[in-house]
Backbone atoms as SQL, in Angstrom:
CREATE TABLE atoms (id INTEGER PRIMARY KEY, chain TEXT, resi INTEGER, resn TEXT, atom TEXT, x REAL, y REAL, z REAL);
INSERT INTO atoms VALUES
  (1, 'A', 1, 'MET', 'N', 31.553, -1.362, 22.874),
  (2, 'A', 1, 'MET', 'CA', 30.450, -1.185, 21.958),
  (3, 'A', 1, 'MET', 'C', 30.636, 0.127, 21.213),
  (4, 'A', 2, 'THR', 'N', 30.526, 0.100, 19.888),
  (5, 'A', 2, 'THR', 'CA', 30.703, 1.320, 19.113),
  (6, 'A', 2, 'THR', 'C', 29.447, 2.185, 19.196),
  (7, 'A', 3, 'ASN', 'N', 29.583, 3.449, 18.830),
  (8, 'A', 3, 'ASN', 'CA', 28.445, 4.374, 18.885),
  (9, 'A', 3, 'ASN', 'C', 27.318, 3.935, 17.959),
  (10, 'A', 4, 'ASP', 'N', 27.652, 3.457, 16.749),
  (11, 'A', 4, 'ASP', 'CA', 26.609, 3.012, 15.812),
  (12, 'A', 4, 'ASP', 'C', 25.848, 1.823, 16.376),
  (13, 'A', 5, 'LEU', 'N', 26.556, 0.894, 16.990),
  (14, 'A', 5, 'LEU', 'CA', 25.906, -0.280, 17.566),
  (15, 'A', 5, 'LEU', 'C', 25.034, 0.120, 18.753),
  (16, 'A', 6, 'ARG', 'N', 25.499, 1.078, 19.555),
  (17, 'A', 6, 'ARG', 'CA', 24.698, 1.563, 20.685),
  (18, 'A', 6, 'ARG', 'C', 23.421, 2.243, 20.198),
  (19, 'A', 7, 'ARG', 'N', 23.536, 3.068, 19.164),
  (20, 'A', 7, 'ARG', 'CA', 22.359, 3.737, 18.623),
  (21, 'A', 7, 'ARG', 'C', 21.353, 2.722, 18.067),
  (22, 'A', 8, 'THR', 'N', 21.862, 1.723, 17.364),
  (23, 'A', 8, 'THR', 'CA', 20.979, 0.691, 16.817),
  (24, 'A', 8, 'THR', 'C', 20.284, -0.064, 17.936),
  (25, 'A', 9, 'ALA', 'N', 21.034, -0.463, 18.976),
  (26, 'A', 9, 'ALA', 'CA', 20.449, -1.186, 20.107),
  (27, 'A', 9, 'ALA', 'C', 19.408, -0.327, 20.819),
  (28, 'A', 10, 'LEU', 'N', 19.702, 0.945, 21.015),
  (29, 'A', 10, 'LEU', 'CA', 18.757, 1.849, 21.663),
  (30, 'A', 10, 'LEU', 'C', 17.500, 2.009, 20.809),
  (31, 'A', 11, 'GLY', 'N', 17.665, 2.115, 19.498),
  (32, 'A', 11, 'GLY', 'CA', 16.515, 2.225, 18.610),
  (33, 'A', 11, 'GLY', 'C', 15.621, 0.990, 18.663),
  (34, 'A', 12, 'VAL', 'N', 16.235, -0.190, 18.697),
  (35, 'A', 12, 'VAL', 'CA', 15.460, -1.430, 18.782),
  (36, 'A', 12, 'VAL', 'C', 14.722, -1.504, 20.106),
  (37, 'A', 13, 'ILE', 'N', 15.384, -1.155, 21.210),
  (38, 'A', 13, 'ILE', 'CA', 14.758, -1.196, 22.532),
  (39, 'A', 13, 'ILE', 'C', 13.585, -0.215, 22.596),
  (40, 'A', 14, 'LEU', 'N', 13.768, 1.003, 22.092),
  (41, 'A', 14, 'LEU', 'CA', 12.686, 1.984, 22.109),
  (42, 'A', 14, 'LEU', 'C', 11.520, 1.546, 21.221),
  (43, 'A', 15, 'THR', 'N', 11.827, 0.967, 20.068),
  (44, 'A', 15, 'THR', 'CA', 10.764, 0.517, 19.165),
  (45, 'A', 15, 'THR', 'C', 9.909, -0.551, 19.820),
  (46, 'A', 16, 'PHE', 'N', 10.557, -1.559, 20.415),
  (47, 'A', 16, 'PHE', 'CA', 9.789, -2.615, 21.064),
  (48, 'A', 16, 'PHE', 'C', 9.115, -2.118, 22.336),
  (49, 'A', 17, 'GLY', 'N', 9.745, -1.194, 23.027),
  (50, 'A', 17, 'GLY', 'CA', 9.137, -0.642, 24.233),
  (51, 'A', 17, 'GLY', 'C', 7.877, 0.161, 23.938),
  (52, 'A', 18, 'LEU', 'N', 7.891, 0.914, 22.839),
  (53, 'A', 18, 'LEU', 'CA', 6.724, 1.700, 22.473),
  (54, 'A', 18, 'LEU', 'C', 5.624, 0.845, 21.848),
  (55, 'A', 19, 'ALA', 'N', 6.011, -0.320, 21.312),
  (56, 'A', 19, 'ALA', 'CA', 5.023, -1.172, 20.646),
  (57, 'A', 19, 'ALA', 'C', 4.188, -1.979, 21.637),
  (58, 'A', 20, 'VAL', 'N', 4.617, -2.062, 22.891),
  (59, 'A', 20, 'VAL', 'CA', 3.874, -2.832, 23.884),
  (60, 'A', 20, 'VAL', 'C', 2.680, -1.997, 24.348),
  (61, 'A', 21, 'ALA', 'N', 1.497, -2.548, 24.199),
  (62, 'A', 21, 'ALA', 'CA', 0.276, -1.831, 24.572),
  (63, 'A', 21, 'ALA', 'C', -0.156, -2.266, 25.966),
  (64, 'A', 22, 'GLN', 'N', -0.623, -1.325, 26.743),
  (65, 'A', 22, 'GLN', 'CA', -1.125, -1.615, 28.077),
  (66, 'A', 22, 'GLN', 'C', -2.629, -1.863, 28.003),
  (67, 'A', 23, 'PRO', 'N', -3.127, -2.916, 28.657),
  (68, 'A', 23, 'PRO', 'CA', -4.563, -3.179, 28.617),
  (69, 'A', 23, 'PRO', 'C', -5.346, -2.086, 29.348),
  (70, 'A', 24, 'VAL', 'N', -6.491, -1.760, 28.791),
  (71, 'A', 24, 'VAL', 'CA', -7.364, -0.752, 29.376),
  (72, 'A', 24, 'VAL', 'C', -8.745, -1.367, 29.526),
  (73, 'A', 25, 'ALA', 'N', -9.351, -1.179, 30.665),
  (74, 'A', 25, 'ALA', 'CA', -10.685, -1.730, 30.900),
  (75, 'A', 25, 'ALA', 'C', -11.703, -0.977, 30.047),
  (76, 'A', 26, 'ALA', 'N', -12.530, -1.726, 29.350),
  (77, 'A', 26, 'ALA', 'CA', -13.551, -1.121, 28.500),
  (78, 'A', 26, 'ALA', 'C', -14.756, -0.724, 29.341),
  (79, 'A', 27, 'GLU', 'N', -15.233, 0.471, 29.095),
  (80, 'A', 27, 'GLU', 'CA', -16.428, 0.928, 29.795),
  (81, 'A', 27, 'GLU', 'C', -17.612, 0.826, 28.852),
  (82, 'A', 28, 'PRO', 'N', -18.754, 0.459, 29.371),
  (83, 'A', 28, 'PRO', 'CA', -19.919, 0.374, 28.485),
  (84, 'A', 28, 'PRO', 'C', -20.265, 1.735, 27.915),
  (85, 'A', 29, 'SER', 'N', -20.637, 1.728, 26.659),
  (86, 'A', 29, 'SER', 'CA', -21.000, 2.957, 25.970),
  (87, 'A', 29, 'SER', 'C', -22.348, 3.458, 26.495),
  (88, 'A', 30, 'PRO', 'N', -22.512, 4.775, 26.628),
  (89, 'A', 30, 'PRO', 'CA', -23.816, 5.286, 27.048),
  (90, 'A', 30, 'PRO', 'C', -24.890, 4.998, 25.999),
  (91, 'A', 31, 'GLU', 'N', -24.459, 4.717, 24.778),
  (92, 'A', 31, 'GLU', 'CA', -25.385, 4.417, 23.691),
  (93, 'A', 31, 'GLU', 'C', -25.412, 2.910, 23.432),
  (94, 'A', 32, 'ALA', 'N', -25.376, 2.080, 24.469),
  (95, 'A', 32, 'ALA', 'CA', -25.350, 0.629, 24.309),
  (96, 'A', 32, 'ALA', 'C', -26.532, 0.161, 23.473),
  (97, 'A', 33, 'GLY', 'N', -26.262, -0.770, 22.568),
  (98, 'A', 33, 'GLY', 'CA', -27.301, -1.302, 21.707),
  (99, 'A', 33, 'GLY', 'C', -27.506, -0.527, 20.418),
  (100, 'A', 34, 'ARG', 'N', -26.829, 0.589, 20.233),
  (101, 'A', 34, 'ARG', 'CA', -26.959, 1.386, 19.005),
  (102, 'A', 34, 'ARG', 'C', -25.748, 1.148, 18.117),
  (103, 'A', 35, 'TRP', 'N', -25.948, 1.258, 16.828),
  (104, 'A', 35, 'TRP', 'CA', -24.864, 1.114, 15.871),
  (105, 'A', 35, 'TRP', 'C', -24.032, 2.395, 15.829),
  (106, 'A', 36, 'GLU', 'N', -22.710, 2.234, 15.746),
  (107, 'A', 36, 'GLU', 'CA', -21.782, 3.348, 15.565),
  (108, 'A', 36, 'GLU', 'C', -21.038, 3.105, 14.260),
  (109, 'A', 37, 'PHE', 'N', -20.909, 4.147, 13.433),
  (110, 'A', 37, 'PHE', 'CA', -20.261, 4.028, 12.133),
  (111, 'A', 37, 'PHE', 'C', -19.057, 4.966, 12.070),
  (112, 'A', 38, 'ALA', 'N', -18.030, 4.531, 11.356),
  (113, 'A', 38, 'ALA', 'CA', -16.841, 5.361, 11.171),
  (114, 'A', 38, 'ALA', 'C', -16.261, 5.080, 9.794),
  (115, 'A', 39, 'GLY', 'N', -15.533, 6.043, 9.269),
  (116, 'A', 39, 'GLY', 'CA', -14.883, 5.869, 7.978),
  (117, 'A', 39, 'GLY', 'C', -13.718, 6.833, 7.848),
  (118, 'A', 40, 'GLU', 'N', -12.789, 6.472, 6.975),
  (119, 'A', 40, 'GLU', 'CA', -11.665, 7.355, 6.712),
  (120, 'A', 40, 'GLU', 'C', -11.126, 7.088, 5.313),
  (121, 'A', 41, 'VAL', 'N', -10.571, 8.119, 4.735),
  (122, 'A', 41, 'VAL', 'CA', -9.932, 8.038, 3.427),
  (123, 'A', 41, 'VAL', 'C', -8.446, 8.272, 3.665),
  (124, 'A', 42, 'TYR', 'N', -7.599, 7.499, 2.997),
  (125, 'A', 42, 'TYR', 'CA', -6.164, 7.628, 3.228),
  (126, 'A', 42, 'TYR', 'C', -5.398, 7.437, 1.926),
  (127, 'A', 43, 'LEU', 'N', -4.106, 7.730, 1.945),
  (128, 'A', 43, 'LEU', 'CA', -3.222, 7.556, 0.809),
  (129, 'A', 43, 'LEU', 'C', -2.036, 6.723, 1.246),
  (130, 'A', 44, 'TRP', 'N', -1.722, 5.741, 0.450),
  (131, 'A', 44, 'TRP', 'CA', -0.567, 4.896, 0.709),
  (132, 'A', 44, 'TRP', 'C', 0.281, 4.910, -0.540),
  (133, 'A', 45, 'GLY', 'N', 1.518, 5.330, -0.431),
  (134, 'A', 45, 'GLY', 'CA', 2.387, 5.441, -1.601),
  (135, 'A', 45, 'GLY', 'C', 3.413, 4.328, -1.641),
  (136, 'A', 46, 'ALA', 'N', 3.575, 3.720, -2.819),
  (137, 'A', 46, 'ALA', 'CA', 4.550, 2.653, -2.999),
  (138, 'A', 46, 'ALA', 'C', 4.928, 2.576, -4.466),
  (139, 'A', 47, 'GLY', 'N', 5.964, 1.841, -4.754),
  (140, 'A', 47, 'GLY', 'CA', 6.371, 1.569, -6.123),
  (141, 'A', 47, 'GLY', 'C', 6.113, 0.113, -6.447),
  (142, 'A', 48, 'ILE', 'N', 6.375, -0.266, -7.683),
  (143, 'A', 48, 'ILE', 'CA', 6.215, -1.644, -8.127),
  (144, 'A', 48, 'ILE', 'C', 7.578, -2.131, -8.583),
  (145, 'A', 49, 'GLY', 'N', 7.978, -3.296, -8.115),
  (146, 'A', 49, 'GLY', 'CA', 9.267, -3.843, -8.502),
  (147, 'A', 49, 'GLY', 'C', 9.235, -5.350, -8.503),
  (148, 'A', 50, 'GLY', 'N', 10.125, -5.937, -9.267),
  (149, 'A', 50, 'GLY', 'CA', 10.202, -7.394, -9.300),
  (150, 'A', 50, 'GLY', 'C', 10.862, -7.856, -10.582),
  (151, 'A', 51, 'THR', 'N', 10.585, -9.111, -10.935),
  (152, 'A', 51, 'THR', 'CA', 11.138, -9.721, -12.133),
  (153, 'A', 51, 'THR', 'C', 9.995, -10.285, -12.965),
  (154, 'A', 52, 'SER', 'N', 10.023, -10.025, -14.272),
  (155, 'A', 52, 'SER', 'CA', 8.976, -10.529, -15.156),
  (156, 'A', 52, 'SER', 'C', 9.192, -12.017, -15.421),
  (157, 'A', 53, 'SER', 'N', 8.230, -12.650, -16.074),
  (158, 'A', 53, 'SER', 'CA', 8.339, -14.076, -16.366),
  (159, 'A', 53, 'SER', 'C', 9.461, -14.368, -17.356),
  (160, 'A', 54, 'THR', 'N', 9.916, -13.342, -18.095),
  (161, 'A', 54, 'THR', 'CA', 11.034, -13.536, -19.023),
  (162, 'A', 54, 'THR', 'C', 12.376, -13.237, -18.375),
  (163, 'A', 55, 'GLY', 'N', 12.362, -12.856, -17.096),
  (164, 'A', 55, 'GLY', 'CA', 13.605, -12.591, -16.377),
  (165, 'A', 55, 'GLY', 'C', 14.036, -11.141, -16.379),
  (166, 'A', 56, 'ASP', 'N', 13.253, -10.249, -16.966),
  (167, 'A', 56, 'ASP', 'CA', 13.589, -8.826, -16.989),
  (168, 'A', 56, 'ASP', 'C', 13.208, -8.173, -15.664),
  (169, 'A', 57, 'ASP', 'N', 14.036, -7.215, -15.230),
  (170, 'A', 57, 'ASP', 'CA', 13.730, -6.477, -14.006),
  (171, 'A', 57, 'ASP', 'C', 12.649, -5.436, -14.273),
  (172, 'A', 58, 'VAL', 'N', 11.709, -5.306, -13.336),
  (173, 'A', 58, 'VAL', 'CA', 10.643, -4.312, -13.413),
  (174, 'A', 58, 'VAL', 'C', 10.824, -3.374, -12.229),
  (175, 'A', 59, 'ASP', 'N', 10.915, -2.077, -12.503),
  (176, 'A', 59, 'ASP', 'CA', 11.082, -1.093, -11.434),
  (177, 'A', 59, 'ASP', 'C', 10.305, 0.166, -11.812),
  (178, 'A', 60, 'ILE', 'N', 9.156, 0.366, -11.164),
  (179, 'A', 60, 'ILE', 'CA', 8.317, 1.537, -11.407),
  (180, 'A', 60, 'ILE', 'C', 8.213, 2.294, -10.090),
  (181, 'A', 61, 'ASP', 'N', 8.778, 3.495, -10.049),
  (182, 'A', 61, 'ASP', 'CA', 8.759, 4.230, -8.778),
  (183, 'A', 61, 'ASP', 'C', 7.424, 4.956, -8.582),
  (184, 'A', 62, 'PHE', 'N', 7.219, 5.475, -7.386),
  (185, 'A', 62, 'PHE', 'CA', 5.970, 6.121, -7.005),
  (186, 'A', 62, 'PHE', 'C', 5.644, 7.315, -7.898),
  (187, 'A', 63, 'GLY', 'N', 6.654, 8.083, -8.279),
  (188, 'A', 63, 'GLY', 'CA', 6.443, 9.246, -9.140),
  (189, 'A', 63, 'GLY', 'C', 5.880, 8.856, -10.501),
  (190, 'A', 64, 'ASP', 'N', 6.380, 7.765, -11.088),
  (191, 'A', 64, 'ASP', 'CA', 5.854, 7.288, -12.370),
  (192, 'A', 64, 'ASP', 'C', 4.408, 6.832, -12.228),
  (193, 'A', 65, 'LEU', 'N', 4.090, 6.187, -11.112),
  (194, 'A', 65, 'LEU', 'CA', 2.709, 5.758, -10.888),
  (195, 'A', 65, 'LEU', 'C', 1.767, 6.962, -10.805),
  (196, 'A', 66, 'ILE', 'N', 2.182, 7.998, -10.105),
  (197, 'A', 66, 'ILE', 'CA', 1.349, 9.208, -9.979),
  (198, 'A', 66, 'ILE', 'C', 1.165, 9.872, -11.349),
  (199, 'A', 67, 'ASP', 'N', 2.227, 9.911, -12.164),
  (200, 'A', 67, 'ASP', 'CA', 2.136, 10.526, -13.492),
  (201, 'A', 67, 'ASP', 'C', 1.129, 9.810, -14.391),
  (202, 'A', 68, 'ASN', 'N', 0.981, 8.500, -14.240),
  (203, 'A', 68, 'ASN', 'CA', 0.113, 7.711, -15.118),
  (204, 'A', 68, 'ASN', 'C', -1.159, 7.238, -14.423),
  (205, 'A', 69, 'LEU', 'N', -1.474, 7.830, -13.294),
  (206, 'A', 69, 'LEU', 'CA', -2.646, 7.425, -12.521),
  (207, 'A', 69, 'LEU', 'C', -3.922, 7.960, -13.158),
  (208, 'A', 70, 'ASP', 'N', -4.863, 7.053, -13.429),
  (209, 'A', 70, 'ASP', 'CA', -6.167, 7.471, -13.938),
  (210, 'A', 70, 'ASP', 'C', -7.142, 7.709, -12.792),
  (211, 'A', 71, 'PHE', 'N', -7.154, 6.797, -11.814),
  (212, 'A', 71, 'PHE', 'CA', -8.058, 6.944, -10.670),
  (213, 'A', 71, 'PHE', 'C', -7.561, 6.053, -9.536),
  (214, 'A', 72, 'ALA', 'N', -7.753, 6.515, -8.307),
  (215, 'A', 72, 'ALA', 'CA', -7.395, 5.707, -7.141),
  (216, 'A', 72, 'ALA', 'C', -8.310, 6.074, -5.979),
  (217, 'A', 73, 'PHE', 'N', -8.616, 5.079, -5.164),
  (218, 'A', 73, 'PHE', 'CA', -9.387, 5.299, -3.947),
  (219, 'A', 73, 'PHE', 'C', -8.908, 4.323, -2.894),
  (220, 'A', 74, 'MET', 'N', -8.692, 4.821, -1.699),
  (221, 'A', 74, 'MET', 'CA', -8.344, 3.992, -0.555),
  (222, 'A', 74, 'MET', 'C', -9.135, 4.495, 0.633),
  (223, 'A', 75, 'GLY', 'N', -9.800, 3.594, 1.332),
  (224, 'A', 75, 'GLY', 'CA', -10.585, 4.012, 2.481),
  (225, 'A', 75, 'GLY', 'C', -10.995, 2.840, 3.351),
  (226, 'A', 76, 'LYS', 'N', -11.415, 3.176, 4.545),
  (227, 'A', 76, 'LYS', 'CA', -11.883, 2.178, 5.511),
  (228, 'A', 76, 'LYS', 'C', -13.285, 2.543, 5.957),
  (229, 'A', 77, 'LEU', 'N', -14.101, 1.526, 6.165),
  (230, 'A', 77, 'LEU', 'CA', -15.441, 1.685, 6.723),
  (231, 'A', 77, 'LEU', 'C', -15.577, 0.721, 7.885),
  (232, 'A', 78, 'ALA', 'N', -16.243, 1.147, 8.956),
  (233, 'A', 78, 'ALA', 'CA', -16.442, 0.280, 10.115),
  (234, 'A', 78, 'ALA', 'C', -17.814, 0.542, 10.718),
  (235, 'A', 79, 'ALA', 'N', -18.394, -0.526, 11.247),
  (236, 'A', 79, 'ALA', 'CA', -19.668, -0.436, 11.964),
  (237, 'A', 79, 'ALA', 'C', -19.518, -1.245, 13.249),
  (238, 'A', 80, 'ARG', 'N', -20.024, -0.690, 14.351),
  (239, 'A', 80, 'ARG', 'CA', -19.858, -1.337, 15.656),
  (240, 'A', 80, 'ARG', 'C', -21.169, -1.287, 16.427),
  (241, 'A', 81, 'ARG', 'N', -21.452, -2.404, 17.105),
  (242, 'A', 81, 'ARG', 'CA', -22.609, -2.462, 17.993),
  (243, 'A', 81, 'ARG', 'C', -22.251, -3.382, 19.146),
  (244, 'A', 82, 'ASP', 'N', -22.265, -2.862, 20.333),
  (245, 'A', 82, 'ASP', 'CA', -21.887, -3.597, 21.547),
  (246, 'A', 82, 'ASP', 'C', -20.493, -4.195, 21.365),
  (247, 'A', 83, 'ARG', 'N', -20.382, -5.523, 21.440),
  (248, 'A', 83, 'ARG', 'CA', -19.074, -6.180, 21.339),
  (249, 'A', 83, 'ARG', 'C', -18.681, -6.506, 19.907),
  (250, 'A', 84, 'TRP', 'N', -19.534, -6.295, 18.939),
  (251, 'A', 84, 'TRP', 'CA', -19.292, -6.728, 17.571),
  (252, 'A', 84, 'TRP', 'C', -18.865, -5.560, 16.691),
  (253, 'A', 85, 'THR', 'N', -17.875, -5.828, 15.834),
  (254, 'A', 85, 'THR', 'CA', -17.378, -4.837, 14.890),
  (255, 'A', 85, 'THR', 'C', -17.231, -5.477, 13.517),
  (256, 'A', 86, 'VAL', 'N', -17.669, -4.770, 12.495),
  (257, 'A', 86, 'VAL', 'CA', -17.513, -5.200, 11.107),
  (258, 'A', 86, 'VAL', 'C', -16.778, -4.076, 10.391),
  (259, 'A', 87, 'PHE', 'N', -15.741, -4.437, 9.608),
  (260, 'A', 87, 'PHE', 'CA', -15.009, -3.390, 8.904),
  (261, 'A', 87, 'PHE', 'C', -14.592, -3.868, 7.520),
  (262, 'A', 88, 'ALA', 'N', -14.295, -2.904, 6.660),
  (263, 'A', 88, 'ALA', 'CA', -13.808, -3.177, 5.312),
  (264, 'A', 88, 'ALA', 'C', -12.715, -2.173, 4.977),
  (265, 'A', 89, 'ASP', 'N', -11.688, -2.655, 4.311),
  (266, 'A', 89, 'ASP', 'CA', -10.605, -1.807, 3.825),
  (267, 'A', 89, 'ASP', 'C', -10.667, -1.867, 2.301),
  (268, 'A', 90, 'LEU', 'N', -11.008, -0.756, 1.665),
  (269, 'A', 90, 'LEU', 'CA', -11.242, -0.715, 0.223),
  (270, 'A', 90, 'LEU', 'C', -10.065, -0.056, -0.483),
  (271, 'A', 91, 'VAL', 'N', -9.551, -0.717, -1.523),
  (272, 'A', 91, 'VAL', 'CA', -8.444, -0.178, -2.314),
  (273, 'A', 91, 'VAL', 'C', -8.768, -0.378, -3.790),
  (274, 'A', 92, 'TYR', 'N', -8.738, 0.701, -4.569),
  (275, 'A', 92, 'TYR', 'CA', -8.927, 0.617, -6.014),
  (276, 'A', 92, 'TYR', 'C', -7.865, 1.485, -6.675),
  (277, 'A', 93, 'LEU', 'N', -7.206, 0.939, -7.696),
  (278, 'A', 93, 'LEU', 'CA', -6.132, 1.643, -8.385),
  (279, 'A', 93, 'LEU', 'C', -6.263, 1.371, -9.874),
  (280, 'A', 94, 'ASP', 'N', -6.167, 2.409, -10.699),
  (281, 'A', 94, 'ASP', 'CA', -6.218, 2.273, -12.148),
  (282, 'A', 94, 'ASP', 'C', -5.068, 3.082, -12.737),
  (283, 'A', 95, 'VAL', 'N', -4.039, 2.376, -13.237),
  (284, 'A', 95, 'VAL', 'CA', -2.854, 3.001, -13.818),
  (285, 'A', 95, 'VAL', 'C', -2.709, 2.484, -15.245),
  (286, 'A', 96, 'GLU', 'N', -2.393, 3.397, -16.163),
  (287, 'A', 96, 'GLU', 'CA', -2.273, 3.002, -17.568),
  (288, 'A', 96, 'GLU', 'C', -1.132, 3.776, -18.219),
  (289, 'A', 97, 'ASP', 'N', -0.323, 3.087, -19.044),
  (290, 'A', 97, 'ASP', 'CA', 0.769, 3.734, -19.762),
  (291, 'A', 97, 'ASP', 'C', 1.055, 2.931, -21.034),
  (292, 'A', 98, 'GLY', 'N', 1.709, 3.559, -21.975),
  (293, 'A', 98, 'GLY', 'CA', 2.067, 2.891, -23.215),
  (294, 'A', 98, 'GLY', 'C', 3.385, 3.413, -23.744),
  (295, 'A', 99, 'ILE', 'N', 4.031, 2.612, -24.593),
  (296, 'A', 99, 'ILE', 'CA', 5.306, 3.003, -25.189),
  (297, 'A', 99, 'ILE', 'C', 5.393, 2.400, -26.583),
  (298, 'A', 100, 'ASN', 'N', 5.955, 3.140, -27.503),
  (299, 'A', 100, 'ASN', 'CA', 6.241, 2.649, -28.851),
  (300, 'A', 100, 'ASN', 'C', 7.751, 2.518, -28.971),
  (301, 'A', 101, 'THR', 'N', 8.223, 1.388, -29.447),
  (302, 'A', 101, 'THR', 'CA', 9.652, 1.139, -29.547),
  (303, 'A', 101, 'THR', 'C', 9.932, 0.228, -30.732),
  (304, 'A', 102, 'THR', 'N', 11.185, -0.062, -30.957),
  (305, 'A', 102, 'THR', 'CA', 11.598, -0.987, -32.002),
  (306, 'A', 102, 'THR', 'C', 12.212, -2.214, -31.345),
  (307, 'A', 103, 'ALA', 'N', 11.792, -3.397, -31.795),
  (308, 'A', 103, 'ALA', 'CA', 12.306, -4.650, -31.251),
  (309, 'A', 103, 'ALA', 'C', 13.033, -5.407, -32.352),
  (310, 'A', 104, 'ASN', 'N', 14.006, -6.197, -31.975),
  (311, 'A', 104, 'ASN', 'CA', 14.759, -7.021, -32.913),
  (312, 'A', 104, 'ASN', 'C', 14.087, -8.392, -32.965),
  (313, 'A', 105, 'ILE', 'N', 13.343, -8.653, -34.045),
  (314, 'A', 105, 'ILE', 'CA', 12.625, -9.919, -34.191),
  (315, 'A', 105, 'ILE', 'C', 13.266, -10.683, -35.343),
  (316, 'A', 106, 'VAL', 'N', 13.853, -11.808, -35.031),
  (317, 'A', 106, 'VAL', 'CA', 14.532, -12.681, -35.988),
  (318, 'A', 106, 'VAL', 'C', 15.538, -11.878, -36.828),
  (319, 'A', 107, 'GLY', 'N', 16.299, -11.032, -36.144),
  (320, 'A', 107, 'GLY', 'CA', 17.354, -10.271, -36.801),
  (321, 'A', 107, 'GLY', 'C', 16.890, -9.055, -37.571),
  (322, 'A', 108, 'ARG', 'N', 15.605, -8.739, -37.531),
  (323, 'A', 108, 'ARG', 'CA', 15.087, -7.574, -38.254),
  (324, 'A', 108, 'ARG', 'C', 14.382, -6.632, -37.287),
  (325, 'A', 109, 'PRO', 'N', 14.625, -5.345, -37.428),
  (326, 'A', 109, 'PRO', 'CA', 13.927, -4.392, -36.554),
  (327, 'A', 109, 'PRO', 'C', 12.447, -4.313, -36.917),
  (328, 'A', 110, 'ALA', 'N', 11.611, -4.299, -35.898),
  (329, 'A', 110, 'ALA', 'CA', 10.162, -4.193, -36.101),
  (330, 'A', 110, 'ALA', 'C', 9.608, -3.207, -35.084),
  (331, 'A', 111, 'LYS', 'N', 8.708, -2.345, -35.546),
  (332, 'A', 111, 'LYS', 'CA', 8.073, -1.386, -34.637),
  (333, 'A', 111, 'LYS', 'C', 7.046, -2.119, -33.795),
  (334, 'A', 112, 'THR', 'N', 7.102, -1.866, -32.506),
  (335, 'A', 112, 'THR', 'CA', 6.151, -2.494, -31.585),
  (336, 'A', 112, 'THR', 'C', 5.582, -1.453, -30.659),
  (337, 'A', 113, 'GLY', 'N', 4.413, -1.709, -30.151),
  (338, 'A', 113, 'GLY', 'CA', 3.784, -0.843, -29.159),
  (339, 'A', 113, 'GLY', 'C', 3.373, -1.688, -27.960),
  (340, 'A', 114, 'ILE', 'N', 3.600, -1.150, -26.806),
  (341, 'A', 114, 'ILE', 'CA', 3.242, -1.855, -25.577),
  (342, 'A', 114, 'ILE', 'C', 2.315, -0.972, -24.770),
  (343, 'A', 115, 'ASP', 'N', 1.167, -1.507, -24.388),
  (344, 'A', 115, 'ASP', 'CA', 0.235, -0.821, -23.512),
  (345, 'A', 115, 'ASP', 'C', 0.134, -1.626, -22.222),
  (346, 'A', 116, 'LEU', 'N', 0.249, -0.941, -21.110),
  (347, 'A', 116, 'LEU', 'CA', 0.179, -1.579, -19.799),
  (348, 'A', 116, 'LEU', 'C', -0.941, -0.942, -19.011),
  (349, 'A', 117, 'GLU', 'N', -1.798, -1.778, -18.458),
  (350, 'A', 117, 'GLU', 'CA', -2.879, -1.290, -17.616),
  (351, 'A', 117, 'GLU', 'C', -2.940, -2.140, -16.356),
  (352, 'A', 118, 'LEU', 'N', -2.942, -1.484, -15.225),
  (353, 'A', 118, 'LEU', 'CA', -3.044, -2.145, -13.929),
  (354, 'A', 118, 'LEU', 'C', -4.298, -1.618, -13.247),
  (355, 'A', 119, 'THR', 'N', -5.260, -2.504, -13.027),
  (356, 'A', 119, 'THR', 'CA', -6.502, -2.121, -12.371),
  (357, 'A', 119, 'THR', 'C', -6.696, -3.019, -11.161);
């Protein structure tokens, strides 16, 4: 077995070993019957990539998204009472950009403008 293969195998074993959760007995809350609320705000960074309907590649990295970001919010809300839990994961993103270029339309150059908005 080569060193790279051993490292990969060890990494897989450790990953699955750490992912196994041990059951823990739940103890009744001293505040049984009362509602408990929690919330958190977080940031998740990603890019946008794929193929357009015309077959063109689309690749927008995280830095470009941040440069053109108008507003974003990501957060979680949860409410718990006894055995019941209700939660919501809220994500809102507003990104806008535009470009002016020249396109070849029927063999003639034409000025075009493209505005892109993702909400």
